[in-house]
C-alpha positions, -999 to +999 in steps of 0.1 A: +035+172-874+033+181-837-001+192-824-001+214-793-026+211-764-040+245-775-047+232-810-065+201-796-086+223-773-095+246-802-104+218-825-126+201-798-145+233-790-137+228-752-113+257-749-138+285-741-156+262-717-125+254-698-114+290-696-084+286-720-079+315-744-073+304-780-080+335-800-115+351-797-144+327-798-175+340-814-196+335-783-175+361-763-175+398-771-141+415-773-143+429-738-151+395-722-122+371-727-125+337-710-107+336-677-100+312-649-083+278-647-094+248-666-105+230-635-104+230-597-104+203-570-140+200-560-133+176-532-134+197-500-103+195-478-106+182-442-122+208-420-138+228-448-170+239-432-193+257-456-230+249-462-231+234-497-241+201-514-206+186-518-217+162-545-227+191-566-196+213-563-186+237-578-224+243-581-232+233-545-263+255-543-279+244-575-296+268-599-327+290-597-348+313-619-372+341-613-394+371-623-403+358-658-415+383-684-429+375-719-395+375-735-370+370-707-363+354-673-336+357-646-314+326-641-290+322-612-263+301-597-232+303-575-197+289-581-183+274-549-146+265-548-134+247-516-102+258-501-083+246-470-078+282-458-115+285-450-148+298-465-141+336-466-110+336-488-113+358-519-091+336-541-100+300-534-074+276-549-058+308-563-089+316-585-096+353-584-123+353-610-138+328-635-158+328-666-192+310-665-211+299-696-249+297-695-273+280-718-311+279-722-327+251-742-361+238-750-353+202-737-340+189-704-310+172-722-299+207-732-296+198-769-319+224-785-301+255-772-320+287-779-298+312-760-263+312-745-237+336-733-210+340-707-203+362-677-175+366-651-179+362-614-156+367-584-156+373-547-170+409-551-204+394-558-198+363-537-192+342-568-229+344-578-240+345-614-272+363-624-283+366-660-313+382-676-319+359-705-339+378-732-351+371-767-371+341-756-405+330-769-435+340-747-454+314-727-428+287-732-411+262-709-373+262-710-344+244-693-311+260-684-277+252-670-242+268-663-207+257-671-175+266-653-142+252-642-146+221-662-181+212-649-218+216-659-243+226-633-276+208-625-303+216-650-333+237-640-367+242-655-382+277-660-406+294-683-416+328-698-448+346-692-474+349-720-476+382-739-497+408-723-526+404-748-524+366-750-555+346-740-543+321-713-566+295-699-549+286-666-520+291-643-508+271-613-487+287-586-474+276-552-475+301-523-451+300-493-441+324-465-419+326-434-396+297-442-373+289-412-345+265-420-339+255-384-376+248-374-386+230-406-372+202-428-386+221-458-408+191-468-433+216-482-407+226-507-403+190-516-441+188-522-439+218-546-409+203-564-425+169-571-454+185-589-451+188-627-477+215-631-462+244-611-458+276-633-446+299-605-434+297-569-445+328-550-428+337-517-443+366-497-416+374-473-390+362-448-377+337-472-343+338-455-341+346-418-312+366-404-312+345-372-326+312-359-350+329-335-340+307-306-371+284-310-369+246-307-351+234-337-355+202-358-320+206-372-288+227-371-259+228-395-234+200-386-257+194-355-243+225-338-273+234-316-258+266-304-275+299-307-241+317-309-230+296-338-223+314-371-251+293-387-277+302-361-269+337-347-280+369-362-258+378-391-233+406-384-212+410-415-219+408-452-201+374-454-222+360-426-254+371-445-240+354-476-233+323-456-269+322-444-282+322-480-257+294-486-272+274-457-307+278-471-298+272-508-279+240-501-311+225-487-320+197-512-358+204-510-354+241-515-329+234-543-355+211-560-382+238-557-357+263-572-351+240-601-388+233-607-402+267-616-394+304-617-398+323-584-414+357-575-402+369-541-416+397-520-393+408-492-401+413-456-381+426-426-360+395-420-349+393-456-335+428-454-323+428-418-294+451-412-258+440-404-247+444-368-209+448-371-201+481-354-169+485-375-191+490-406-204+523-417-240+532-410-249+528-447-232+493-449-250+482-418-284+494-430-283+482-466-258+452-464-285+426-459-306+439-487-276+439-511-269+402-503-306+394-511-300+408-546-268+388-550-284+355-540-319+357-553-332+353-589-351+386-585-352+413-612-341+447-600-363+477-604-354+513-611-347+533-579-373+560-587-405+545-571-418+538-606-418+500-601-404+496-636-376+471-643-340+480-651-330+471-687-313+438-694-275+440-695-274+414-722-259+379-724-224+388-714-229+407-682-243+398-648-274+416-636-261+445-615-266+443-578-284+474-564-263+491-538-271+514-509-306+529-508-313+515-543-314+480-528-346+490-509-367+493-541-387+461-547-423+469-556-431+458-592-458+443-614-458+416-640-485+402-664-494+367-673-514+373-705-549+386-699-554+360-671-533+376-643-515+407-631-490+400-604-484+430-581-456+431-555-456+456-527-432+462-499-445+469-464-414+484-448-389+500-471-403+523-498-417+547-473-384+549-455-368+564-485-393+593-489-386+627-476-412+649-460-413+670-491-418+640-514-446+627-490-464+660-492-462+661-530-473+625-534-504+631-513-517+658-537-549+646-554-554+615-534-591+606-539-596+591-504-574+614-483-538+610-472-519+580-483-518+550-460-489+552-435-482+516-440-470+520-476-460+556-478-476+581-503-454+573-533-459+536-533-496+541-525-500+563-556-481+536-576-504+509-562-535+529-572-521+535-607-511+498-611-545+485-600-562+508-625-537+499-653-543+462-647-580+464-641-587+444-673-569+413-661-591+384-651-573+380-618-549+402-598-526+386-572-512+410-547-480+398-529-484+413-495-462+406-465-487+412-437-520+399-426-546+421-445-579+404-433-595+416-401-590+396-369-617+414-349-628+411-313-631+377-297-622+363-263-588+347-265-582+319-239-559+329-211-535+301-219-528+315-254-524+352-246-486+351-239-481+331-271-502+356-291-481+385-277-449+366-288-463+366-323-470+403-322-507+401-315-504+421-284-540+429-281-561+404-300-592+415-280-587+450-296-573+443-330-570+479-339-541+482-315-522+456-335-499+478-355-478+451-373-507+439-395-534+457-415-561+454-388-539+477-368-543+503-396-581+502-399-583+535-419-556+524-443-574+491-451-607+508-455-591+533-478-576+505-500-609+485-501-630+516-509-607+524-538-610+489-552-648+488-547-653+523-562-636+512-594-651+477-596-616+461-592-627+431-572-612+400-585-581+402-563-563+374-545-540+387-517-512+363-508-497+371-474-475+358-447-460+367-413-487+352-392-471+318-389-503+299-395-532+294-419-558+321-425-583+325-453-605+356-457-631+373-478-617+408-479-642+433-465-638+464-444-656+451-414-663+414-410-688+420-382-710+443-402-747+433-400-751+435-438-723+410-445-736+376-454-709+349-449-729+322-466-733+341-499-723+378-497-735+383-533-770+369-528-800+391-535-805+421-557-770+434-568-782+470-564-793+464-528-767+439-517-748+447-485-711+446-479-694+425-506-657+414-508-631+431-529-611+399-531-599+370-510-568+364-490-546+334-482-520+334-454-496+306-446-464+298-428-437+272-433-418+263-402-417+295-382-435+286-349-472+295-348-494+299-317-494+263-306-456+260-308-450+293-291-473+284-262-458+249-259-423+264-259-432+288-232-447+261-210-418+238-216-392+265-207-411+272-175-413+235-166-376+230-172-366+261-153-352+277-185-357+314-187-355+321-224-358+308-259-320+311-260-316+280-238-345+264-256-325+264-288-294+251-270-315+221-258-325+214-294-307+181-295-319+170-261-345+141-265-359+147-230-366+184-237-383+176-270-404+149-254-416+175-229-421+200-257-442+176-277-463+168-246-468+205-240-483+209-275-513+187-267-532+211-243-520+240-265-537+224-295-570+221-277-568+257-266-559+268-301-588+249-316-611+268-292-595+301-301-599+294-338-635+285-335-642+316-315-623+338-340-643+325-370-676+329-351-667+365-343-654+372-378-677+359-405-653+370-433-626+347-418-632+315-438-604+294-422-580+297-393-554+272-382-525+282-359-513+246-354-499+234-388-475+244-415-470+240-452-478+257-485-508+268-506-516+263-543-534+289-563-550+276-595-563+303-619-588+297-646-608+320-669-640+319-647-626+311-613-597+303-590-593+272-569-572+276-537-557+248-517-541+248-482-517+219-479-500+210-446-468+190-442-450+178-411-421+201-405-404+176-382-402+149-408-377+150-437-398+138-466-383+143-500-398+147-535-418+116-544-417+101-509-445+093-486-448+102-450-440+079-420-454+044-424-467+052-458-489+081-448-495+110-473-466+134-474-491+163-470-527+169-460-554+190-476-566+213-448-591+232-469-600+239-506-620+268-520-635+280-552-636+317-559-658+329-588-647+357-611-669+387-606-681+375-572-651+370-549-659+347-521-643+315-507-667+287-513-656+253-498-646+225-521-641+188-511-608+183-493-607+147-507-599+160-542-570+181-556-566+204-585-539+199-611-527+215-643-510+202-675-478+183-669-444+197-680-413+177-690-396+164-659-366+182-643-334+160-644-322+148-610-296+173-596-262+164-609-230+183-616-211+166-644-176+170-659-180+187-692-167+158-712-193+136-695-220+162-699-215+162-737 
């Protein structure tokens, strides 16, 4: 009896995985037949220039997960097929679309599979796959992978949130912001990935930049230190924006952090930067960058009605829909982590842009503290009020906030630093109320928010911010220079007669984007070299002589910055820490009676992978500061920097590997 290839595949169970149709497998609904070839050539042809980890093709950007709820989590990947015609072809190797199987299991070997399904992807969504896996157990660790074109992807680790009424004893989250690929080797991501206790990775904006910024670079794609290169210049088309995400996501340290834990991302202006191609329509230019964010990030879309509620899951056999047009600008949302935490995400720029004057007038009706803050717009302000009140019973609230909220009040900035401060947007540090790009520039708005929180007794708030390209830690009060604020113990004395007490605390960090010291050194170096702009500074990125001069210029800038930081903290008692010289990530450890907050610096010029030490055996990162923050009495109390906080270990994530399906099984 002769046996056909189709019969062999059907008997082996490999047919649906290889995209070969042999009837209707149970795992596929009638409307989703398996499609695509059985395999592709994953070895790139000569001259193929696309940012991807070649050894992991066709999953050259790894896997990621995000926005976990009690019964579901988003999982993501991209199928990348090399083709000798270039990186923009819509049918690489003749493939116009392909089926992708996904699996979620309780073990890293992917044996105990608890959920699975299949979706189709193509060039219309840039070959990305984004699935909302529902029906999962609350507060559980899972592993996940994808299968397509004869290969299995790397395995990622994710988890679900506890149920809203569950008693949870702790949570451990990493906090990053302003992650510039060109100015940083992403060693801080490696530090996050090597931990086995991270429950969430929180990014508070500018997680992918639309351009290199022209600052001195530690690296460039294929060593092309050219500001006009496609992998450095501001993105102009949708495909260029997609390629920029590919550049970021192929980074091995970012990939490892993606695989280690689910992410929650707040967007800022660089993430949603518009496209510049004049041949595109106004709508395409305005919303194109935001739409690419939704294609490439494991972020859960919200309804386009200012409610902050999530769209329903499309199920196991459909990709999560990419918001298009104005709908792509809706990002504010809230999530719970049992009774321990409510996570609130706002957007600083975009919600208010979508409000008409009539909507604004209506939304302002009944505001207890006057008109809504101009920063957020009235509709989001009302949503934020309602959300804080609805989540007032949580032990902690974390507010993901793109801009510096704490007050940087009056102090004398050294002359040598003033140009650098202006470069960072602090155009009038001596008069902080004129700084309109951070909350201190909107004094009445901040007072209004803090008064609302204090009036309702909602004070256990941790604000995680970015955009300042340095380290800041604050007790959050309306006026840090007020005579009745006690920076040693603001809660001392009779509670009824106590002065100004914090409504929460704030941490701000930056990972790679140049802070004050680097901006000052860059300016001095340009002047000494006779270079007139940061443009030429980037072009000199591979010049050892230039970088030697640049590093030398940092030395006096560090001394000046230390003086400025000391003066700033003396003039602003609520500022508990300031450091505009170093870069890295924060850790936020939540417990039932307190939080413990850590500021961890890593050298952005050194490529130190997960599990590795720094140069000559030095630590891969440094504890800059640690604080305890007591529930009911928010205030940053210093802890020993010689110790570190850790949580329960999770099963290890397998090393990144793409395997042929026969080998994977």
